[in-house]
C-alpha positions as CSV (number, residue, x, y, z in Angstrom):
1,X,1.3,-9.9,-16.3
2,X,4.7,-9.0,-18.3
3,X,7.3,-8.1,-14.8
4,X,10.6,-8.8,-16.3
5,X,13.6,-8.0,-14.7
6,X,17.2,-8.9,-14.9
7,X,19.4,-9.1,-11.2
8,X,23.1,-8.6,-11.4
9,X,25.6,-9.0,-8.4
10,X,29.3,-7.1,-9.2
11,X,32.5,-8.9,-7.6
12,X,31.8,-6.0,-5.3
13,X,28.8,-7.2,-3.5
14,X,26.7,-4.1,-5.5
15,X,23.3,-6.1,-6.5
16,X,22.0,-3.9,-9.8
17,X,18.9,-4.4,-10.5
18,X,17.1,-3.7,-14.2
19,X,13.4,-3.3,-15.5
20,X,12.6,-2.3,-19.4
21,X,10.0,-0.1,-19.9
22,X,8.9,2.0,-22.7
23,X,8.6,4.8,-21.4
24,X,10.2,8.7,-21.9
25,X,11.9,8.9,-18.0
26,X,13.8,6.3,-16.2
27,X,13.9,6.0,-12.5
28,X,17.0,5.0,-11.5
29,X,16.4,4.1,-7.1
30,X,19.7,3.4,-4.8
31,X,18.5,1.2,-2.1
32,X,21.0,0.7,1.1
33,X,19.9,-1.4,3.8
34,X,20.0,0.9,7.1
35,X,17.1,1.7,8.8
36,X,16.4,3.2,12.7
37,X,17.1,-1.2,13.7
38,X,20.3,-0.8,12.6
39,X,20.9,2.4,14.8
40,X,23.2,2.0,17.9
41,X,20.9,4.0,21.2
42,X,22.5,7.2,21.3
43,X,21.9,7.8,18.0
44,X,18.0,6.8,16.6
45,X,17.7,9.2,14.1
46,X,21.5,9.0,12.1
47,X,19.8,7.3,9.2
48,X,17.0,10.0,8.5
49,X,20.3,13.0,9.2
50,X,22.2,11.4,6.8
51,X,19.8,11.5,4.3
52,X,19.4,14.5,5.1
53,X,23.2,15.9,5.0
54,X,24.1,14.0,1.7
55,X,22.0,16.2,-0.6
56,X,24.2,19.3,1.2
57,X,27.3,19.5,-0.9
58,X,29.5,16.4,-2.2
59,X,33.3,16.8,-3.4
60,X,32.3,17.6,-6.7
61,X,29.0,19.6,-6.4
62,X,29.5,22.2,-3.3
63,X,26.3,23.2,-2.1
64,X,23.0,22.2,-4.0
65,X,24.5,22.9,-7.0
66,X,23.8,18.6,-7.6
67,X,20.2,19.5,-7.1
68,X,20.2,21.8,-9.6
69,X,22.1,19.8,-12.0
70,X,19.3,17.9,-11.7
71,X,16.8,20.1,-12.3
72,X,19.1,21.1,-15.2
73,X,18.1,17.8,-17.0
74,X,14.5,17.7,-16.4
75,X,15.6,15.7,-13.2
76,X,13.5,15.0,-10.0
77,X,15.7,14.0,-7.3
78,X,14.5,12.6,-3.6
79,X,15.1,10.4,-0.6
80,X,13.4,8.8,2.3
81,X,14.0,6.3,5.7
82,X,12.6,3.9,6.7
83,X,13.0,1.4,10.1
84,X,14.2,-0.7,7.3
85,X,15.9,0.8,4.5
86,X,16.9,4.5,3.7
87,X,17.0,5.0,-0.5
88,X,17.6,8.0,-2.7
89,X,16.1,8.1,-6.1
90,X,15.9,10.9,-9.6
91,X,14.0,10.8,-12.5
92,X,14.9,11.6,-15.5
93,X,14.2,11.9,-19.0
94,X,15.5,8.6,-20.3
95,X,18.6,9.9,-22.5
96,X,20.1,11.1,-19.0
97,X,20.8,8.5,-18.0
98,X,24.1,8.3,-17.5
99,X,24.4,11.5,-15.9
100,X,22.1,10.8,-13.5
101,X,23.5,7.6,-12.5
102,X,27.5,9.5,-12.0
103,X,24.8,12.1,-9.6
104,X,23.2,10.0,-7.8
105,X,27.1,7.6,-7.0
106,X,28.2,10.7,-6.3
107,X,25.6,12.1,-3.8
108,X,26.0,9.3,-1.4
109,X,29.9,8.0,-2.2
110,X,30.8,12.0,-1.8
111,X,29.4,14.2,0.8
112,X,31.5,16.4,2.0
113,X,29.3,16.9,5.8
114,X,30.1,20.2,6.2
115,X,30.0,21.1,10.1
116,X,27.8,24.7,9.3
117,X,25.6,22.9,7.3
118,X,25.2,20.0,9.8
119,X,24.7,23.0,12.5
120,X,21.7,24.1,10.1
121,X,20.3,20.7,9.3
122,X,20.0,19.7,13.2
123,X,17.8,22.6,14.0
124,X,15.9,21.7,10.8
125,X,15.3,18.1,12.1
126,X,15.0,19.2,16.1
127,X,12.6,21.6,14.6
128,X,10.3,18.6,12.4
129,X,10.6,17.2,16.1
130,X,8.8,19.7,17.4
131,X,6.1,19.8,14.2
132,X,4.9,16.2,14.6
133,X,4.5,16.2,18.4
134,X,1.6,18.6,17.4
135,X,0.8,17.1,14.9
136,X,-2.4,14.6,16.1
137,X,-2.0,12.3,13.5
138,X,1.8,11.8,14.0
139,X,1.5,11.5,17.6
140,X,-1.1,8.8,17.1
141,X,1.2,6.8,14.6
142,X,4.2,7.7,16.5
143,X,2.5,6.9,20.4
144,X,1.4,3.5,18.4
145,X,4.3,2.2,16.8
146,X,6.1,3.2,20.5
147,X,3.7,0.1,21.8
148,X,3.2,-1.8,19.7
149,X,7.0,-2.5,19.0
150,X,8.1,-2.1,22.3
151,X,11.1,-3.4,23.9
152,X,12.8,-3.6,19.7
153,X,14.5,-0.6,18.0
154,X,10.8,-0.6,15.5
155,X,10.1,1.6,19.3
156,X,11.5,4.1,17.5
157,X,10.4,7.1,15.1
158,X,12.6,7.6,12.3
159,X,13.1,11.1,13.3
160,X,15.3,10.9,16.3
161,X,15.2,12.3,19.5
162,X,16.3,16.6,20.1
163,X,18.7,14.9,22.3
164,X,20.1,12.2,20.3
165,X,20.0,14.8,16.6
166,X,21.7,17.1,19.4
167,X,24.5,15.2,20.0
168,X,25.4,13.6,16.3
169,X,28.9,14.2,15.1
170,X,30.6,15.0,11.5
171,X,32.5,12.0,11.9
172,X,29.7,10.4,12.8
173,X,28.7,10.4,9.5
174,X,31.3,9.5,8.0
175,X,31.1,6.2,10.1
176,X,27.6,5.7,8.9
177,X,28.8,6.4,5.6
178,X,31.4,3.8,5.8
179,X,29.6,1.2,7.5
180,X,26.2,1.3,5.5
181,X,27.2,2.5,2.0
182,X,29.7,0.0,0.1
183,X,28.5,-1.6,-2.3
184,X,28.0,-4.8,-1.0
185,X,25.3,-3.4,0.7
186,X,23.7,-1.6,-1.6
187,X,21.4,-2.1,-4.3
188,X,20.1,0.0,-7.2
189,X,17.5,-0.7,-9.6
190,X,16.7,1.1,-12.8
191,X,13.7,1.1,-14.7
192,X,13.2,2.8,-18.4
193,X,14.1,2.3,-21.6
194,X,18.1,2.3,-21.1
195,X,20.5,0.5,-23.0
196,X,20.8,-2.8,-20.6
197,X,24.8,-3.9,-21.7
198,X,25.8,0.3,-21.4
199,X,24.3,0.5,-18.2
200,X,26.2,-2.3,-16.6
201,X,28.8,-1.7,-17.9
202,X,28.7,2.4,-16.6
203,X,28.1,1.1,-13.3
204,X,31.2,-1.5,-13.5
205,X,33.1,1.9,-14.3
206,X,32.0,3.9,-11.3
207,X,32.2,0.5,-8.8
208,X,34.8,-1.1,-10.0
209,X,36.8,0.5,-7.2
210,X,35.8,-0.7,-3.5
211,X,35.2,1.7,-1.3
212,X,36.6,1.8,2.7
213,X,34.6,-0.2,4.8
214,X,34.8,-0.8,8.7
215,X,33.4,-3.5,11.1
216,X,29.6,-2.8,12.0
217,X,28.2,-5.0,14.6
218,X,24.3,-5.5,13.7
219,X,21.3,-5.4,16.1
220,X,20.0,-8.4,16.8
221,X,16.5,-7.8,16.2
222,X,14.9,-9.1,19.7
223,X,12.0,-11.1,19.9
224,X,8.7,-9.9,19.7
225,X,5.6,-11.2,21.9
226,X,1.9,-10.0,22.1
227,X,1.6,-7.6,25.1
228,X,-1.4,-7.9,27.7
229,X,-4.3,-5.0,26.3
230,X,-3.3,-1.3,26.8
231,X,-5.7,2.3,26.5
232,X,-2.9,5.6,26.6
233,X,-4.6,8.4,26.7
234,X,-3.7,12.2,26.2
235,X,-4.4,15.2,26.0
236,X,-4.1,17.9,23.3
237,X,-4.1,21.3,22.0
238,X,-6.5,20.1,19.2
239,X,-10.9,20.0,18.5
240,X,-11.2,16.8,17.3
241,X,-10.7,13.1,18.9
242,X,-9.0,10.4,17.2
243,X,-8.0,7.4,17.8
244,X,-5.8,3.6,17.1
245,X,-6.2,-0.1,17.7
246,X,-2.9,-1.6,17.1
247,X,-1.8,-5.3,16.7
248,X,1.5,-6.8,16.2
249,X,1.8,-8.2,12.8
250,X,4.0,-10.8,11.0
251,X,7.1,-9.6,9.7
252,X,7.8,-9.9,5.5
253,X,9.2,-13.2,5.7
254,X,5.5,-14.2,6.8
255,X,4.3,-13.3,3.1
256,X,1.0,-15.3,3.0
257,X,-0.2,-13.6,6.3
258,X,0.7,-10.4,5.5
259,X,-1.2,-11.3,2.1
260,X,-4.6,-12.4,3.9
261,X,-4.0,-9.5,7.1
262,X,-4.1,-7.1,3.7
263,X,-6.9,-8.5,2.1
264,X,-8.8,-8.3,5.4
265,X,-7.8,-5.0,6.2
266,X,-9.6,-3.8,3.0
267,X,-12.9,-6.0,4.1
268,X,-12.9,-4.2,7.8
269,X,-11.8,-0.9,6.9
270,X,-10.8,0.0,3.5
271,X,-13.7,2.7,1.3
272,X,-17.5,2.8,2.0
273,X,-18.5,-0.5,1.6
274,X,-15.9,-1.8,4.8
275,X,-17.6,-3.6,7.3
276,X,-16.6,-0.9,10.4
277,X,-17.7,2.4,8.1
278,X,-21.2,1.1,7.3
279,X,-21.7,0.5,10.6
280,X,-19.6,3.0,12.7
281,X,-19.9,5.5,10.0
282,X,-22.6,5.2,7.3
283,X,-25.2,3.6,10.3
284,X,-24.5,4.8,13.7
285,X,-22.5,7.7,13.0
286,X,-19.9,7.5,15.5
287,X,-17.0,8.5,13.3
288,X,-15.8,11.1,11.0
289,X,-13.4,8.9,9.2
290,X,-12.0,5.5,9.6
291,X,-9.6,2.9,8.1
292,X,-7.4,0.0,8.9
293,X,-3.8,0.1,7.4
294,X,-2.0,-3.5,7.7
295,X,2.0,-2.5,7.5
296,X,5.1,-4.7,7.2
297,X,8.8,-4.7,7.8
298,X,11.6,-7.6,8.0
299,X,11.7,-8.4,11.5
300,X,7.5,-6.8,12.1
301,X,4.3,-5.5,11.4
302,X,1.4,-3.7,12.9
303,X,-2.0,-3.2,11.7
304,X,-4.2,-0.7,12.8
305,X,-7.2,0.0,13.0
306,X,-7.5,4.5,13.5
307,X,-10.7,6.9,13.5
308,X,-11.4,10.5,14.2
309,X,-14.7,11.2,16.2
310,X,-16.3,14.9,18.0
311,X,-18.8,13.5,20.2
312,X,-18.9,10.0,20.8
313,X,-17.0,7.6,23.2
314,X,-14.5,6.4,22.7
315,X,-14.7,3.1,24.3
316,X,-18.0,2.1,22.9
317,X,-16.5,2.7,19.8
318,X,-13.6,0.5,20.4
319,X,-16.8,-2.1,21.6
320,X,-18.0,-2.1,17.9
321,X,-14.6,-2.0,16.7
322,X,-14.0,-5.3,18.8
323,X,-17.7,-7.2,17.8
324,X,-17.3,-6.7,14.1
325,X,-13.7,-8.5,13.8
326,X,-15.6,-11.1,16.4
327,X,-18.7,-11.1,13.5
328,X,-16.3,-11.9,11.3
329,X,-15.3,-14.8,12.7
330,X,-19.2,-16.7,13.5
331,X,-20.4,-14.9,9.5
332,X,-18.8,-16.4,6.8
333,X,-17.8,-12.9,3.9
334,X,-20.1,-12.4,1.2
335,X,-18.7,-13.1,-2.4
336,X,-19.5,-9.2,-3.3
337,X,-16.8,-8.7,0.1
338,X,-14.0,-10.8,-1.2
339,X,-13.9,-10.1,-4.5
340,X,-13.9,-7.1,-4.0
341,X,-11.3,-7.0,-1.5
342,X,-8.8,-8.6,-3.7
343,X,-10.2,-6.7,-7.0
344,X,-8.8,-3.0,-5.5
345,X,-5.4,-5.4,-3.7
346,X,-4.7,-6.1,-7.4
347,X,-5.6,-3.0,-8.2
348,X,-3.4,-0.9,-6.0
349,X,-0.6,-3.3,-7.1
350,X,-1.0,-2.7,-11.0
351,X,-0.9,1.4,-10.3
352,X,1.8,1.0,-8.1
353,X,4.3,-0.3,-11.5
354,X,2.0,1.7,-13.8
355,X,5.8,4.5,-13.9
356,X,9.0,3.5,-13.7
357,X,9.6,5.1,-10.3
358,X,6.1,2.8,-8.6
359,X,8.6,0.0,-10.4
360,X,11.9,0.7,-9.3
361,X,10.9,1.9,-5.1
362,X,9.0,-1.9,-5.7
363,X,11.9,-3.8,-6.5
364,X,14.5,-2.3,-4.7
365,X,12.4,-2.2,-1.4
366,X,11.5,-6.1,-1.7
367,X,15.3,-6.7,-2.4
368,X,16.3,-4.7,0.7
369,X,14.7,-6.5,3.4
370,X,13.9,-10.0,1.6
371,X,13.8,-11.1,-2.6
372,X,12.0,-10.8,-5.7
373,X,10.1,-13.2,-5.8
374,X,8.5,-12.1,-2.9
375,X,6.0,-9.5,-5.6
376,X,5.0,-12.9,-7.4
377,X,3.9,-14.7,-4.3
378,X,2.1,-11.4,-3.5
379,X,-0.2,-11.8,-6.6
380,X,-0.9,-15.4,-6.3
381,X,-1.6,-15.3,-2.3
382,X,-4.1,-12.8,-3.3
383,X,-5.7,-14.3,-6.1
384,X,-6.5,-17.6,-4.8
385,X,-7.6,-16.1,-1.3
386,X,-10.6,-18.0,0.4
387,X,-13.2,-16.4,2.2
388,X,-12.6,-19.0,5.2
389,X,-8.7,-18.5,4.8
390,X,-9.0,-15.0,7.2
391,X,-10.2,-16.3,10.8
392,X,-7.1,-18.2,11.3
393,X,-4.7,-15.7,11.3
394,X,-7.6,-13.2,12.1
395,X,-8.1,-15.4,15.5
396,X,-4.4,-15.0,15.4
397,X,-3.7,-11.2,15.4
398,X,-6.5,-10.0,16.1
399,X,-6.8,-10.4,19.5
400,X,-7.7,-7.6,21.7
401,X,-6.6,-9.5,24.5
402,X,-3.4,-8.1,22.9
403,X,-3.9,-5.1,21.5
404,X,-2.9,-1.3,22.3
405,X,-5.6,2.1,22.4
406,X,-4.4,5.1,21.7
407,X,-7.3,8.4,22.1
408,X,-5.7,11.8,21.7
409,X,-8.7,13.8,22.8
410,X,-8.5,18.0,23.1
411,X,-6.8,19.0,26.3
412,X,-10.2,20.6,27.4
413,X,-12.1,17.4,27.1
414,X,-9.1,15.2,29.1
415,X,-10.8,12.6,31.5
């Protein structure tokens, strides 16, 4: 696989990564090392709110004019906030890479944070919070994260709370910008068929003058330990049952364990031939759907088993899930299972880097929360996994005595 790229660190500390790709489109993806884990307790949700506000007008492009400019060159613009990072991207025809670069830097360097727009967007986000509270799948996920990551910044919702969002002032956004959106805290990734030397020269001209910054006291991430087994039942206005079991997992730097857990996730709950799907859905018909997730962040991770059901006993479902996990310890994996898991993981990876945006997002995320070398370690580890390797990681992380179970029931069936 040819995954060559160039990385340059400018005198201001700005990191720029370029990957040449033969494509009519170019992706520009700007990453800031700030997410929920960096927020003060009274300002939870500001990273996401900030992400919304930069689209509401800048010094040179009032209102929605910047978005109109992107559309006028045939481009798309969007952004996202996570527990560890915030990113902004423009994908446009390659002939407009210079204009796209100017617009992307304008977006984060010159937002005006109009007070009227702040109040309008505040109401939008509070409404989003209410919608998530009424969505059973979102409620399931936020409850699971809150309990598994209890005592750490990862327990908080990216959206924040009604109280924290209501209290944010215009000066908070300027302070957030000065604390986190200075060159030494940013990574710009460009993927496409653009002239490399001209790209670096253009970025150097834009960021030659350092912006004003203010010191930020980064939160010391607390040590997370596994909590005793916990079961939470919630009644909601729904007609279906939703369940999840979560386990505290490793952070991004524990790459081998992450790869083994992702491999385990495929074996247990990815696709019709996975063990949990074959047993609980196809054979015993106790669930309507079931799947597993292995999510990892800079400081920690979470392994979860998520399912839906109609009239079954959630405790029986949980018991069978635990039984199937124990069977993995006592019954060796079949060669067909091992090959299937490897093929799916490698296929997912290759699909993720097929597009300019997919490549930019992968390079940007790993440069932000770890190092790009992680990408190549991942491929090597997956290709060389042996079935017996998963037993230790299964015992270490999928301990049901330290699991969190969340069940959402229809209110009229809440027990």
